[in-house]
C-alpha positions, -999 to 999 in steps of 0.1 A, spaced: -182 218 -74 -180 180 -73 -206 178 -101 -185 201 -123 -154 180 -117 -173 148 -124 -187 161 -156 -153 174 -167 -137 140 -160 -164 121 -177 -162 144 -208 -125 140 -209 -127 102 -207 -154 102 -234 -132 124 -257 -101 102 -251 -121 70 -257 -135 83 -290 -101 95 -300 -86 61 -293 -112 43 -314 -107 67 -343 -69 62 -340 -72 24 -340 -95 23 -370 -72 46 -389 -42 23 -381 -61 -7 -393 -69 11 -426 -32 17 -431 -26 -20 -432 -21 -25 -469 -29 -59 -483 1 -74 -500 -4 -77 -538 12 -98 -565 18 -128 -542 25 -157 -565 40 -183 -541 31 -171 -506 -6 -173 -495 -26 -144 -508 -44 -140 -475 -12 -138 -454 -12 -113 -426 12 -84 -427 30 -95 -395 35 -130 -408 47 -116 -442 71 -93 -425 85 -122 -404 90 -143 -435 107 -115 -454 130 -107 -425 139 -144 -423 148 -145 -460 169 -113 -457 187 -127 -427 193 -161 -443 209 -144 -474 226 -116 -455 208 -90 -477 184 -61 -474 149 -59 -490 163 -40 -520 182 -72 -530 149 -87 -544 125 -57 -545 127 -29 -571 127 8 -561 95 28 -567 94 40 -603 73 71 -596 102 91 -581 93 84 -545 118 70 -521 113 34 -510 106 0 -526 78 -12 -548 71 -45 -531 45 -56 -558 68 -49 -587 84 -77 -607 111 -55 -622 139 -70 -602 147 -105 -616 160 -117 -583 124 -117 -571 116 -145 -595 147 -164 -584 134 -161 -548 100 -174 -559 117 -204 -575 138 -211 -544 106 -209 -522 89 -235 -545 121 -257 -545 124 -256 -507 87 -264 -502 90 -293 -526 121 -307 -509 103 -304 -475 71 -320 -487 88 -349 -505 117 -357 -481 111 -340 -447 74 -342 -441 75 -364 -411 111 -358 -398 110 -348 -362 136 -347 -335 126 -339 -299 92 -327 -312 108 -302 -336 100 -306 -373 133 -308 -392 131 -291 -426 154 -273 -450 151 -235 -453 171 -207 -469 196 -208 -441 203 -245 -448 224 -236 -479 228 -198 -478 242 -194 -442 239 -156 -444 254 -154 -480 235 -143 -510 256 -167 -531 260 -199 -511 293 -217 -512 294 -248 -533 306 -278 -514 320 -310 -528 300 -341 -518 322 -370 -510 
């Protein structure tokens, strides 16, 4: 009887292990590589890209559809690779501008070990159209 139980348990463990490996490999296949990246690194990981995109959305107080066009094939959702929304090119320009400002003026600025740089939030403060301020 103990032999039958042991064989059953070992078979069950083997089946569950194989199922887990198959599931993990299928999950990894589902990770689509981002396409049409013109400013961000082409080899960026999906987690890092998601983090950056969420930071952009939060900084401007918008949703993804603000810069990304809807799918044109009738499906629901966004076509992240599409350049149909002109705001995407504006976002690319702003990324380049921010990178240039940081590399030219804030490369070595640190306070308490934190690198001080400008980002979207610096001007936008949660608004898609930042308030113009008079400089005195």
